[in-house]
C-alpha positions in Angstrom: -16.1 -27.2 50.9 -16.9 -24.7 53.4 -18.5 -21.2 52.7 -15.4 -19.2 53.8 -13.2 -21.0 50.7 -16.2 -21.1 48.3 -16.8 -17.9 46.2 -19.3 -15.3 46.6 -21.6 -14.6 43.8 -19.9 -11.5 42.8 -16.3 -13.6 42.8 -17.9 -16.2 40.7 -19.4 -13.7 38.0 -16.0 -12.2 37.8 -14.4 -15.5 37.0 -17.2 -16.1 34.4 -16.3 -12.8 33.0 -12.6 -13.6 32.9 -13.4 -17.0 31.1 -15.4 -15.2 28.3 -12.7 -12.7 27.9 -10.2 -15.3 27.6 -12.1 -16.8 24.9 -12.5 -13.5 23.1 -8.8 -12.8 23.1 -8.0 -16.2 22.0 -10.4 -15.7 19.0 -8.6 -12.7 18.1 -5.1 -14.3 18.5 -6.0 -17.4 16.6 -3.5 -18.1 13.9 -5.6 -20.0 11.6 -9.4 -20.4 10.8 -9.7 -23.7 12.7 -8.5 -22.4 16.1 -10.7 -19.2 15.6 -13.6 -21.5 14.9 -12.9 -23.6 17.9 -12.6 -20.5 20.3 -15.9 -19.1 18.8 -17.8 -22.1 19.9 -16.2 -21.8 23.3 -17.0 -18.2 23.5 -20.9 -18.6 22.7 -21.1 -21.7 24.9 -19.5 -19.7 28.0 -21.7 -16.4 27.1 -25.0 -18.3 26.7 -24.6 -20.2 29.9 -23.9 -17.4 31.8 -26.8 -15.1 30.4 -29.3 -17.9 30.9 -28.0 -19.0 34.4 -28.0 -15.1 35.6 -31.7 -15.0 34.3 -32.7 -18.2 36.5 -30.5 -17.7 39.4 -29.2 -14.0 39.9 -32.2 -11.9 38.4 -34.5 -13.4 41.1 -32.0 -12.2 43.7 -32.1 -8.8 42.2 -35.7 -8.7 42.4 -35.6 -10.0 46.1 -32.9 -7.8 47.4 -33.0 -4.4 45.5 -35.4 -1.8 46.2 -36.0 -1.5 42.5 -35.1 -5.1 41.9 -37.8 -5.8 39.4 -36.8 -2.9 37.1 -33.0 -3.8 37.2 -33.9 -7.4 36.3 -35.9 -6.2 33.5 -33.3 -4.0 32.2 -30.7 -6.5 32.6 -33.0 -9.0 30.7 -33.3 -6.5 28.0 -29.6 -6.2 27.8 -29.2 -9.9 27.5 -31.8 -10.0 24.6 -29.6 -7.7 22.6 -26.4 -10.0 23.4 -28.6 -13.2 22.6 -29.6 -11.8 19.2 -26.0 -11.1 18.3 -24.9 -14.4 19.6 -27.3 -16.1 17.3 -26.0 -14.3 14.5 -22.4 -14.9 15.4 -22.9 -18.5 15.9 -24.3 -19.1 12.6 -21.0 -17.3 10.8 -17.9 -18.7 9.8 -14.5 -17.3 10.9 -13.7 -15.8 7.6 -17.1 -13.9 7.1 -16.2 -10.2 6.9 -18.8 -9.3 9.7 -17.1 -12.2 12.0 -14.9 -9.9 14.0 -17.2 -6.9 14.1 -19.9 -8.8 15.4 -17.7 -10.5 17.9 -16.4 -7.0 19.0 -20.0 -5.7 19.3 -20.9 -8.8 21.6 -17.8 -8.2 23.9 -18.7 -4.6 24.0 -22.4 -5.4 25.1 -21.0 -8.0 27.6 -18.6 -5.7 29.0 -21.1 -2.6 29.6 -23.4 -5.2 31.1 -21.0 -7.0 33.3 -19.3 -3.9 34.5 -23.0 -2.6 35.5 -23.6 -5.7 37.5 -20.3 -5.8 39.4 -20.0 -2.4 40.0 -23.6 -1.6 41.0 -26.1 -4.5 41.5 -23.9 -7.1 43.1 -22.3 -5.1 45.8 -25.8 -3.9 46.8 -26.9 -7.3 46.9 -24.1 -8.8 48.8 -24.4 -5.7 51.3 -27.9 -6.9 52.5 -27.1 -10.7 52.1 -25.0 -13.0 54.4 -21.7 -14.4 53.1 -23.4 -17.9 53.2 -26.2 -16.7 51.1 -23.9 -15.1 48.4 -22.0 -18.4 48.4 -25.1 -20.3 47.8 -26.2 -18.1 44.9 -22.7 -18.8 43.4 -23.1 -22.5 43.9 -26.7 -22.3 42.3 -25.5 -20.6 39.5 -22.6 -23.1 38.9 -25.1 -26.2 38.9 -27.8 -24.3 36.8 -24.9 -23.3 34.1 -25.0 -27.5 33.6 -28.5 -27.6 32.8 -29.1 -24.7 30.4 -28.9 -24.2 26.7 -25.4 -23.7 25.1 -26.6 -22.0 22.2 -28.5 -18.8 21.8 -32.3 -19.0 21.3 -33.2 -15.2 21.1 -36.7 -16.2 20.7 -37.0 -18.2 23.8 -38.8 -16.3 27.0 -36.4 -15.0 29.6 -38.8 -14.3 32.5 -39.7 -16.8 35.1 -40.8 -19.3 35.2 -40.9 -19.7 31.1 -37.3 -19.3 30.8 -36.4 -22.1 33.1 -39.0 -24.6 31.5 -37.8 -23.8 27.8 -34.1 -23.9 29.1 -34.7 -27.4 30.4 -36.4 -28.4 27.3 -33.8 -26.9 24.9 -30.5 -27.7 26.6 -30.5 -31.6 25.5 -30.8 -30.6 22.0 -27.9 -28.1 22.5 -25.7 -30.8 24.1 -26.3 -33.0 21.1 -25.4 -30.4 18.8 -22.2 -29.6 21.2 -21.0 -33.1 20.3 -20.5 -32.5 16.6 -18.8 -29.1 17.1 -15.1 -28.5 17.6 -13.9 -26.8 20.8 -10.3 -25.8 21.9 -9.8 -28.7 24.2 -10.6 -31.1 21.6 -7.4 -30.0 19.7 -4.9 -32.9 19.6 -1.2 -31.6 20.0 1.7 -33.1 18.3 
């Protein structure tokens, strides 16, 4: 695939945001507890992979290309930590827990605030100083990286280089085994 048809990093992250928003809406629309649980697993899976992928791929680009990049990346990592803490709680709840929807809404609010800032401020700044090819390469790296990162929240794991990468690579296989025993939307049999 040539770079002119591949998404830039900002486009890839917008798609990731849409995927998370779709899961969120599906949880709220679910007509039974089983569907709600399946979509909750998908929501957490999508969110965690994106958060860790950004820490490994996107934030180093912020540090490299933005004038105050280290401070921006540190602020974003701090926002990620709040989301990871809430995702960890959320992942250990059942859909009939009284706090299930309130914490879901809090997570989505945190994610929306965080992603809006990235999409409206940091990513346009980065893309204004890098080539289309570099932006496309960042998007490809993010996509590949999300295949090798944890799929469950580990709020006590480090989120700074190089430790986040090492811990992610060690934690991901355990998470993927756990995923094998969880229910996801695509696992439903329709009759």
